[in-house]
All heavy atoms as an XYZ file, in Angstrom:
723
protein
N      19.889      7.188     23.921
C      18.522      7.407     24.380
C      17.564      7.352     23.193
O      17.801      7.960     22.156
C      18.435      8.766     25.072
C      17.078      9.095     25.555
S      17.132     10.623     26.503
C      15.458     10.723     26.958
N      16.484      6.610     23.356
C      15.499      6.455     22.292
C      14.391      7.494     22.471
O      13.768      7.580     23.528
C      14.905      5.029     22.294
C      15.985      4.017     21.908
C      13.732      4.933     21.358
C      15.502      2.607     21.804
N      14.151      8.272     21.419
C      13.074      9.272     21.484
C      11.825      8.726     20.791
O      11.803      7.587     20.314
C      13.530     10.601     20.898
C      13.890     10.516     19.413
O      13.575      9.506     18.780
O      14.479     11.488     18.902
N      10.797      9.531     20.712
C       9.520      9.060     20.166
C       9.609      8.737     18.678
O       8.940      7.827     18.192
C       8.389     10.034     20.467
C       8.484     11.366     19.776
C       7.302     12.282     20.144
N       7.416     13.527     19.448
C       7.046     13.737     18.184
N       6.512     12.761     17.502
N       7.208     14.910     17.614
N      10.452      9.460     17.943
C      10.617      9.159     16.522
C      11.282      7.794     16.352
O      10.857      6.987     15.528
C      11.415     10.272     15.805
C      10.583     11.556     15.774
C      11.793      9.845     14.391
C      11.298     12.765     15.213
N      12.300      7.542     17.148
C      12.960      6.233     17.090
C      11.982      5.108     17.420
O      12.000      4.055     16.783
C      14.151      6.185     18.049
C      15.292      7.111     17.628
O      15.315      7.534     16.456
O      16.145      7.401     18.486
N      11.128      5.341     18.390
C      10.118      4.333     18.738
C       9.166      4.090     17.578
O       8.817      2.951     17.279
C       9.341      4.752     19.983
C      10.083      4.662     21.305
C       9.230      5.229     22.436
C      10.469      3.223     21.611
N       8.748      5.173     16.920
C       7.855      5.033     15.765
C       8.542      4.238     14.659
O       7.945      3.349     14.057
C       7.448      6.415     15.247
C       6.476      6.323     14.069
C       6.222      7.640     13.381
N       7.419      8.064     12.664
C       7.874      9.297     12.617
N       7.250     10.270     13.255
N       8.970      9.603     11.946
N       9.809      4.537     14.404
C      10.563      3.833     13.369
C      10.587      2.331     13.654
O      10.316      1.509     12.774
C      12.004      4.390     13.265
C      12.846      3.533     12.351
C      11.989      5.836     12.792
N      10.886      1.978     14.881
C      10.943      0.562     15.258
C       9.571     -0.101     15.162
O       9.449     -1.238     14.697
C      11.519      0.420     16.668
C      12.983      0.842     16.810
C      13.377      0.890     18.278
C      13.894     -0.085     16.021
N       8.524      0.622     15.564
C       7.165      0.068     15.475
C       6.750     -0.127     14.021
O       6.140     -1.140     13.667
C       6.178      0.976     16.195
C       6.310      0.944     17.704
C       5.413      1.956     18.401
O       4.676      2.710     17.726
O       5.459      1.997     19.640
N       7.070      0.843     13.157
C       6.750      0.712     11.732
C       7.454     -0.504     11.143
O       6.836     -1.291     10.418
C       7.197      1.964     10.970
C       6.408      3.208     11.254
C       7.085      4.461     10.720
O       8.251      4.401     10.269
O       6.431      5.517     10.770
N       8.728     -0.640     11.467
C       9.510     -1.755     10.919
C       8.960     -3.098     11.392
O       8.832     -4.037     10.598
C      10.972     -1.608     11.317
N       8.646     -3.185     12.665
C       8.083     -4.440     13.189
C       6.752     -4.756     12.521
O       6.477     -5.903     12.156
C       7.920     -4.358     14.700
C       9.233     -4.474     15.437
C       9.041     -4.565     16.946
N      10.309     -4.369     17.611
C      10.647     -3.279     18.293
N       9.804     -2.284     18.434
N      11.844     -3.180     18.846
N       5.911     -3.746     12.365
C       4.606     -3.942     11.740
C       4.775     -4.463     10.307
O       4.130     -5.443      9.911
C       3.812     -2.639     11.737
C       2.506     -2.747     11.011
C       1.425     -3.418     11.580
C       2.334     -2.201      9.737
C       0.220     -3.538     10.901
C       1.144     -2.321      9.057
C       0.087     -2.985      9.646
O      -1.091     -3.107      8.966
N       5.631     -3.820      9.534
C       5.831     -4.228      8.145
C       6.412     -5.640      8.080
O       5.965     -6.467      7.290
C       6.720     -3.214      7.405
C       5.901     -1.943      7.141
C       7.265     -3.791      6.098
C       6.665     -0.800      6.530
N       7.380     -5.923      8.933
C       8.006     -7.250      8.935
C       7.034     -8.348      9.345
O       6.993     -9.405      8.729
C       9.210     -7.263      9.875
O      10.215     -6.421      9.390
N       6.265     -8.106     10.396
C       5.368     -9.133     10.921
C       4.151     -9.368     10.043
O       3.606    -10.467     10.011
C       4.926     -8.758     12.334
C       6.049     -8.826     13.345
C       5.666     -8.259     14.708
O       4.490     -7.886     14.907
O       6.564     -8.175     15.561
N       3.698     -8.326      9.345
C       2.473     -8.442      8.554
C       2.707     -8.415      7.046
O       1.741     -8.409      6.275
C       1.510     -7.310      8.929
C       1.057     -7.364     10.348
N       1.687     -6.662     11.349
C       0.071     -8.059     10.947
C       1.093     -6.907     12.499
N       0.105     -7.761     12.289
N       3.965     -8.370      6.634
C       4.301     -8.204      5.210
C       3.499     -7.044      4.623
O       2.965     -7.126      3.520
C       4.032     -9.487      4.422
O       4.888    -10.513      4.857
N       3.411     -5.994      5.392
C       2.607     -4.825      5.023
C       3.363     -3.926      4.053
O       4.583     -4.015      3.910
C       2.242     -4.035      6.275
N       2.620     -3.055      3.408
C       3.210     -2.078      2.508
C       3.502     -0.786      3.268
O       3.001     -0.572      4.381
C       2.249     -1.751      1.350
O       1.066     -1.150      1.881
C       1.886     -3.012      0.561
N       4.283      0.074      2.638
C       4.568      1.388      3.212
C       3.255      2.152      3.381
O       3.028      2.824      4.382
C       5.565      2.166      2.319
C       5.649      3.623      2.719
C       6.932      1.516      2.373
N       2.372      2.022      2.414
C       1.074      2.704      2.473
C       0.257      2.216      3.682
O      -0.362      3.019      4.383
C       0.303      2.436      1.183
C      -0.983      3.205      1.050
C      -1.650      2.886     -0.276
N      -0.823      3.289     -1.387
C      -1.125      4.292     -2.216
N      -2.243      4.956     -2.050
N      -0.328      4.599     -3.198
N       0.269      0.908      3.935
C      -0.437      0.356      5.098
C       0.121      0.936      6.395
O      -0.640      1.338      7.279
C      -0.294     -1.173      5.162
C      -0.963     -1.896      4.013
O      -1.928     -1.352      3.432
O      -0.509     -3.015      3.690
N       1.437      0.970      6.505
C       2.078      1.480      7.716
C       1.789      2.961      7.895
O       1.522      3.422      9.008
C       3.583      1.226      7.674
N       1.842      3.716      6.805
C       1.583      5.156      6.887
C       0.179      5.420      7.430
O      -0.013      6.276      8.299
C       1.763      5.799      5.514
N      -0.778      4.668      6.923
C      -2.162      4.843      7.374
C      -2.300      4.493      8.859
O      -2.909      5.237      9.626
C      -3.086      3.954      6.542
C      -4.559      4.231      6.747
C      -5.432      3.314      5.903
C      -5.249      3.588      4.430
N      -6.163      2.788      3.591
N      -1.708      3.387      9.267
C      -1.804      2.932     10.651
C      -1.144      3.908     11.628
O      -1.695      4.199     12.686
C      -1.172      1.552     10.800
C      -1.219      0.956     12.199
C      -2.657      0.583     12.573
C      -0.333     -0.260     12.287
N       0.015      4.435     11.259
C       0.764      5.294     12.168
C       0.460      6.781     11.993
O       1.013      7.620     12.698
C       2.267      5.028     12.024
C       2.654      3.681     12.545
C       2.766      2.589     11.696
C       2.872      3.472     13.902
C       3.103      1.328     12.179
C       3.200      2.222     14.395
C       3.311      1.150     13.531
N      -0.403      7.115     11.046
C      -0.829      8.501     10.876
C       0.251      9.430     10.349
O       0.310     10.604     10.720
N       1.116      8.891      9.486
C       2.164      9.696      8.863
C       2.108      9.469      7.354
O       1.380      8.606      6.876
C       3.571      9.349      9.414
C       3.682      9.712     10.890
C       3.901      7.889      9.203
N       2.894     10.231      6.609
C       2.890     10.082      5.154
C       3.728      8.883      4.718
O       4.568      8.384      5.471
C       3.442     11.349      4.501
O       4.831     11.445      4.726
N       3.502      8.464      3.468
C       4.308      7.380      2.907
C       5.775      7.795      2.858
O       6.655      6.973      3.088
C       3.829      7.016      1.501
C       2.444      6.421      1.449
C       2.050      6.064      0.035
C       2.015      7.306     -0.825
N       1.603      7.068     -2.213
N       6.027      9.055      2.568
C       7.402      9.559      2.512
C       8.085      9.440      3.863
O       9.270      9.091      3.947
C       7.424     11.021      2.057
O       6.893     11.147      0.771
N       7.337      9.732      4.922
C       7.893      9.631      6.272
C       8.245      8.193      6.607
O       9.324      7.904      7.124
C       6.905     10.200      7.306
O       6.682     11.585      7.009
C       7.429     10.054      8.718
N       7.349      7.268      6.296
C       7.615      5.850      6.564
C       8.841      5.407      5.785
O       9.731      4.743      6.323
C       6.402      4.962      6.222
C       6.750      3.491      6.328
C       5.230      5.291      7.130
N       8.905      5.777      4.525
C      10.037      5.375      3.703
C      11.344      5.921      4.278
O      12.336      5.197      4.400
C       9.845      5.847      2.265
C      10.856      5.287      1.331
N      12.013      5.953      1.016
C      10.910      4.107      0.675
C      12.725      5.211      0.192
N      12.078      4.088     -0.038
N      11.353      7.189      4.646
C      12.559      7.787      5.233
C      12.912      7.093      6.545
O      14.087      6.809      6.809
C      12.355      9.277      5.476
C      13.571      9.947      6.076
C      13.403     11.436      6.188
C      14.677     12.029      6.749
N      14.930     13.356      6.268
N      11.898      6.818      7.353
C      12.135      6.126      8.622
C      12.831      4.791      8.395
O      13.801      4.454      9.070
C      10.817      5.871      9.361
C      10.216      7.130      9.974
O      10.903      8.165     10.039
O       9.045      7.048     10.409
N      12.344      4.032      7.431
C      12.843      2.674      7.222
C      14.179      2.628      6.489
O      15.000      1.765      6.768
C      11.801      1.850      6.468
C      10.456      1.699      7.171
C       9.490      0.935      6.289
C      10.605      1.049      8.519
N      14.386      3.546      5.579
C      15.594      3.501      4.763
C      16.750      4.285      5.392
O      17.896      3.860      5.309
C      15.289      4.014      3.339
C      16.544      4.129      2.512
C      14.294      3.091      2.660
N      16.452      5.401      6.044
C      17.510      6.243      6.587
C      17.718      6.081      8.095
O      18.847      6.077      8.562
C      17.240      7.716      6.277
C      17.289      8.030      4.791
C      17.015      9.480      4.491
O      17.107     10.335      5.400
O      16.688      9.776      3.321
N      16.625      5.972      8.840
C      16.750      5.949     10.302
C      16.941      4.545     10.874
O      17.731      4.343     11.790
C      15.521      6.601     10.939
C      15.405      8.086     10.646
C      14.187      8.697     11.315
N      14.191     10.136     11.125
C      13.196     10.819     10.582
N      12.095     10.204     10.201
N      13.284     12.128     10.443
N      16.195      3.581     10.357
C      16.225      2.224     10.901
C      17.608      1.580     10.888
O      17.979      0.940     11.877
C      15.205      1.337     10.177
C      15.069     -0.089     10.682
C      14.669     -0.113     12.162
C      14.053     -0.852      9.838
N      18.404      1.724      9.820
C      19.722      1.071      9.838
C      20.608      1.501     11.016
O      21.431      0.725     11.479
C      20.353      1.499      8.503
C      19.203      1.837      7.629
C      18.145      2.373      8.531
N      20.415      2.706     11.501
C      21.204      3.194     12.634
C      20.682      2.672     13.970
O      21.396      2.683     14.963
C      21.227      4.722     12.662
C      21.813      5.322     11.425
N      23.148      5.240     11.113
C      21.235      5.982     10.387
C      23.370      5.836      9.955
N      22.223      6.298      9.492
N      19.421      2.224     13.967
C      18.798      1.762     15.212
C      18.909      0.257     15.405
O      19.160     -0.221     16.512
C      17.319      2.164     15.242
C      17.015      3.657     15.265
C      15.520      3.885     15.120
C      17.533      4.279     16.548
N      18.662     -0.497     14.319
C      18.611     -1.959     14.444
C      18.882     -2.588     13.076
O      17.979     -2.686     12.243
C      17.227     -2.359     14.977
C      17.103     -3.825     15.289
O      17.676     -4.667     14.612
N      16.319     -4.140     16.303
N      20.109     -3.009     12.867
C      20.518     -3.564     11.576
C      19.751     -4.840     11.211
O      19.351     -5.014     10.062
C      22.016     -3.871     11.583
C      22.876     -2.724     11.112
C      22.697     -2.436      9.630
O      22.643     -3.327      8.794
N      22.596     -1.154      9.326
N      19.545     -5.720     12.180
C      18.839     -6.978     11.897
C      17.398     -6.704     11.469
O      16.901     -7.294     10.494
C      18.864     -7.884     13.117
N      16.722     -5.819     12.163
C      15.343     -5.468     11.810
C      15.315     -4.759     10.461
O      14.397     -4.968      9.663
C      14.721     -4.597     12.903
C      13.259     -4.229     12.743
C      12.375     -5.471     12.606
C      12.799     -3.379     13.921
N      16.319     -3.950     10.192
C      16.405     -3.277      8.891
C      16.479     -4.310      7.768
O      15.754     -4.211      6.779
C      17.625     -2.352      8.830
C      17.903     -1.853      7.435
C      17.085     -0.891      6.848
C      18.956     -2.362      6.681
C      17.314     -0.451      5.558
C      19.193     -1.930      5.395
C      18.376     -0.968      4.831
O      18.602     -0.540      3.545
N      17.351     -5.309      7.897
C      17.486     -6.326      6.853
C      16.179     -7.088      6.645
O      15.781     -7.366      5.510
C      18.629     -7.281      7.188
C      20.009     -6.664      6.992
C      21.123     -7.693      7.108
N      21.181     -8.312      8.430
C      21.846     -7.816      9.466
N      22.502     -6.690      9.349
N      21.848     -8.450     10.618
N      15.519     -7.416      7.739
C      14.244     -8.137      7.666
C      13.186     -7.276      6.969
O      12.458     -7.752      6.092
C      13.809     -8.479      9.093
C      12.622     -9.371      9.210
C      12.343     -9.713     10.679
O      13.124     -9.380     11.569
N      11.246    -10.354     10.914
N      13.105     -6.021      7.347
C      12.124     -5.102      6.760
C      12.460     -4.835      5.295
O      11.570     -4.765      4.449
C      12.096     -3.782      7.549
O      11.821     -4.079      8.914
C      11.035     -2.844      7.025
N      13.722     -4.700      4.994
C      14.170     -4.453      3.621
C      13.718     -5.571      2.691
O      13.312     -5.331      1.549
C      15.692     -4.332      3.601
C      16.281     -3.946      2.259
C      16.174     -2.472      2.069
N      15.378     -2.243      0.879
C      15.045     -1.064      0.423
N      15.397      0.024      1.052
N      14.324     -0.926     -0.651
N      13.760     -6.814      3.171
C      13.298     -7.952      2.353
C      11.813     -7.790      2.000
O      11.416     -8.029      0.859
C      13.525     -9.271      3.076
C      14.958     -9.770      2.997
C      15.087    -11.209      3.452
N      14.880    -11.375      4.885
C      15.829    -11.243      5.802
N      17.052    -10.943      5.439
N      15.564    -11.420      7.071
N      11.010     -7.381      2.980
C       9.576     -7.179      2.730
C       9.373     -6.030      1.746
O       8.579     -6.135      0.805
C       8.800     -6.920      4.042
C       7.347     -6.575      3.755
C       8.888     -8.122      4.966
N      10.089     -4.929      1.939
C       9.960     -3.783      1.035
C      10.359     -4.165     -0.395
O       9.680     -3.777     -1.352
C      10.826     -2.616      1.517
C      10.425     -1.970      2.842
C      11.424     -0.879      3.216
C       9.020     -1.421      2.789
N      11.432     -4.920     -0.532
C      11.871     -5.353     -1.860
C      10.846     -6.280     -2.508
O      10.572     -6.177     -3.708
C      13.231     -6.038     -1.781
C      14.355     -5.067     -1.458
O      14.163     -3.838     -1.589
O      15.436     -5.548     -1.056
N      10.262     -7.168     -1.713
C       9.223     -8.067     -2.240
C       8.005     -7.254     -2.675
O       7.453     -7.485     -3.752
C       8.817     -9.090     -1.191
C       7.745    -10.041     -1.667
C       7.356    -11.052     -0.602
O       8.027    -11.189      0.417
N       6.279    -11.760     -0.835
N       7.591     -6.295     -1.863
C       6.444     -5.452     -2.214
C       6.714     -4.678     -3.506
O       5.826     -4.542     -4.347
C       6.113     -4.482     -1.084
C       5.450     -5.173      0.082
O       4.952     -6.287     -0.040
N       5.464     -4.516      1.226
N       7.928     -4.182     -3.643
C       8.278     -3.436     -4.846
C       8.207     -4.337     -6.077
O       7.706     -3.925     -7.129
C       9.670     -2.827     -4.715
C      10.043     -1.939     -5.873
C      11.379     -1.272     -5.651
C      11.724     -0.366     -6.812
N      13.019      0.284     -6.624
N       8.673     -5.557     -5.934
C       8.646     -6.497     -7.052
C       7.219     -6.883     -7.439
O       6.949     -7.196     -8.597
C       9.444     -7.747     -6.698
N       6.308     -6.839     -6.491
C       4.924     -7.272     -6.741
C       3.969     -6.124     -7.017
O       2.812     -6.357     -7.347
C       4.406     -8.050     -5.526
C       5.122     -9.350     -5.287
C       4.719    -10.012     -3.985
O       3.978     -9.392     -3.191
O       5.143    -11.150     -3.759
N       4.414     -4.894     -6.913
C       3.477     -3.769     -7.001
C       2.767     -3.678     -8.343
O       1.612     -3.269     -8.410
C       4.144     -2.460     -6.634
C       5.110     -1.923     -7.635
C       5.708     -0.620     -7.152
N       6.787     -0.249     -8.046
C       7.659      0.682     -7.785
N       7.583      1.335     -6.654
N       8.600      0.975     -8.631
N       3.428     -4.059     -9.421
C       2.762     -4.015    -10.718
C       1.602     -5.004    -10.772
O       0.596     -4.757    -11.436
C       3.758     -4.254    -11.854
C       4.304     -5.640    -11.906
N       5.257     -6.100    -11.018
C       4.023     -6.678    -12.721
C       5.544     -7.348    -11.302
N       4.811     -7.735    -12.320
N       1.708     -6.110    -10.040
C       0.617     -7.087     -9.993
C      -0.572     -6.537     -9.221
O      -1.723     -6.676     -9.644
C       1.103     -8.390     -9.360
C       2.241     -9.098    -10.083
C       2.747    -10.269     -9.256
C       1.800     -9.539    -11.458
N      -0.297     -5.899     -8.067
C      -1.381     -5.308     -7.285
C      -2.068     -4.191     -8.066
O      -3.282     -4.065     -8.045
C      -0.848     -4.767     -5.956
C      -0.547     -5.835     -4.939
C      -0.287     -5.250     -3.562
N       0.842     -4.341     -3.516
C       2.116     -4.715     -3.394
N       2.416     -5.991     -3.286
N       3.079     -3.821     -3.364
N      -1.283     -3.402     -8.780
C      -1.848     -2.323     -9.591
C      -2.734     -2.863    -10.693
O      -3.805     -2.322    -10.975
N      -2.309     -3.940    -11.309
C      -3.111     -4.558    -12.364
C      -4.432     -5.090    -11.836
O      -5.479     -4.938    -12.472
N      -4.397     -5.713    -10.663
C      -5.638     -6.227    -10.065
C      -6.576     -5.086     -9.705
O      -7.793     -5.182     -9.902
C      -5.328     -7.072     -8.829
C      -4.803     -8.455     -9.165
C      -4.793     -9.373     -7.965
N      -3.946     -8.893     -6.894
C      -2.675     -9.231     -6.708
N      -2.102    -10.081     -7.533
N      -1.984     -8.749     -5.702
N      -6.024     -3.995     -9.203
C      -6.854     -2.840     -8.843
C      -7.523     -2.252    -10.082
O      -8.708     -1.894    -10.053
C      -6.010     -1.779     -8.144
N      -6.790     -2.195    -11.165
C      -7.355     -1.674    -12.414
C      -8.460     -2.600    -12.919
O      -9.514     -2.130    -13.364
C      -6.249     -1.520    -13.475
O      -5.259     -0.621    -12.970
C      -6.806     -0.982    -14.778
N      -8.245     -3.906    -12.843
C      -9.271     -4.853    -13.274
C     -10.542     -4.690    -12.439
O     -11.652     -4.702    -12.974
C      -8.759     -6.290    -13.163
C      -7.786     -6.662    -14.252
S      -7.063     -8.316    -14.140
C      -8.292     -9.310    -13.378
N     -10.393     -4.541    -11.127
C     -11.570     -4.351    -10.262
C     -12.298     -3.061    -10.614
O     -13.531     -3.026    -10.673
C     -11.158     -4.343     -8.793
C     -10.843     -5.714     -8.246
C     -10.716     -5.708     -6.727
N      -9.728     -4.763     -6.228
C      -8.434     -5.024     -6.046
N      -7.962     -6.228     -6.318
N      -7.614     -4.103     -5.579
N     -11.544     -2.008    -10.862
C     -12.148     -0.717    -11.205
C     -13.014     -0.840    -12.454
O     -14.167     -0.402    -12.474
C     -11.046      0.320    -11.433
C     -11.544      1.640    -11.959
C     -10.387      2.569    -12.265
C     -10.862      3.820    -12.967
N      -9.726      4.695    -13.319
N     -12.474     -1.455    -13.503
C     -13.218     -1.565    -14.739
C     -14.363     -2.565    -14.633
O     -15.387     -2.405    -15.297
C     -12.285     -1.862    -15.908
C     -11.530     -0.641    -16.344
C     -10.198     -0.483    -16.011
C     -12.161      0.376    -17.044
C      -9.506      0.660    -16.379
C     -11.486      1.522    -17.417
C     -10.151      1.665    -17.086
N     -14.243     -3.561    -13.786
C     -15.350     -4.494    -13.566
C     -16.526     -3.771    -12.922
O     -17.681     -3.989    -13.300
C     -14.896     -5.662    -12.693
N     -16.242     -2.904    -11.975
C     -17.300     -2.123    -11.321
C     -17.932     -1.168    -12.324
O     -19.164     -1.048    -12.386
C     -16.738     -1.346    -10.103
C     -17.725     -0.312     -9.611
C     -16.365     -2.302     -8.992
N     -17.123     -0.490    -13.119
C     -17.664      0.434    -14.119
C     -18.540     -0.302    -15.132
O     -19.605      0.187    -15.508
C     -16.528      1.164    -14.837
C     -15.750      2.179    -14.010
C     -14.579      2.728    -14.814
C     -16.642      3.303    -13.535
N     -18.104     -1.484    -15.554
C     -18.880     -2.259    -16.521
C     -20.197     -2.741    -15.923
O     -21.230     -2.728    -16.571
C     -18.047     -3.450    -16.999
C     -18.687     -4.209    -18.137
C     -17.771     -5.298    -18.661
O     -16.599     -5.002    -18.931
O     -18.261     -6.432    -18.799
N     -20.144     -3.127    -14.665
C     -21.350     -3.602    -13.978
C     -22.411     -2.517    -13.914
O     -23.598     -2.787    -14.014
C     -20.981     -4.044    -12.554
C     -22.138     -4.557    -11.753
C     -21.688     -4.997    -10.370
C     -22.869     -5.437     -9.537
N     -22.442     -5.846     -8.194
N     -21.979     -1.275    -13.801
C     -22.909     -0.149    -13.702
C     -23.174      0.505    -15.055
O     -23.754      1.574    -15.123
C     -22.380      0.887    -12.717
C     -22.333      0.368    -11.308
N     -23.470      0.111    -10.566
C     -21.290      0.016    -10.522
C     -23.126     -0.354     -9.389
N     -21.810     -0.433     -9.326
N     -22.733     -0.161    -16.137
C     -23.029      0.307    -17.483
C     -22.211      1.501    -17.923
O     -22.616      2.215    -18.829
N     -21.084      1.741    -17.296
C     -20.223      2.867    -17.701
C     -18.992      2.328    -18.399
O     -18.541      1.229    -18.161
C     -19.792      3.663    -16.478
C     -20.960      4.251    -15.749
C     -20.464      5.068    -14.575
N     -21.588      5.406    -13.737
C     -21.635      5.230    -12.430
N     -20.605      4.756    -11.799
N     -22.679      5.573    -11.749
N     -18.428      3.136    -19.259
C     -17.200      2.723    -19.947
C     -16.129      3.739    -19.790
O     -16.257      4.827    -19.499
C     -17.463      2.483    -21.420
C     -18.337      1.284    -21.623
C     -18.420      0.924    -23.050
C     -19.274     -0.331    -23.181
N     -19.283     -0.865    -24.466
């Protein structure tokens, strides 16, 4: 029997897989913490749907590999805004 938590886990996984979304994106959309999403995907999902787990895992691994790039871009934008407003 599938309960509401299991449904949330499956919805989070589908969302991340279909949109190449981050854990942070899913957490915001589903109104839960990043820790909850991570636990859902890493601990609960493999017991519910192995194929969806593998698909979602690929997206999570790709996001992890690229996170330093996203962080660098965010830092560049931050300092560009500060410079534009004459702050250092």
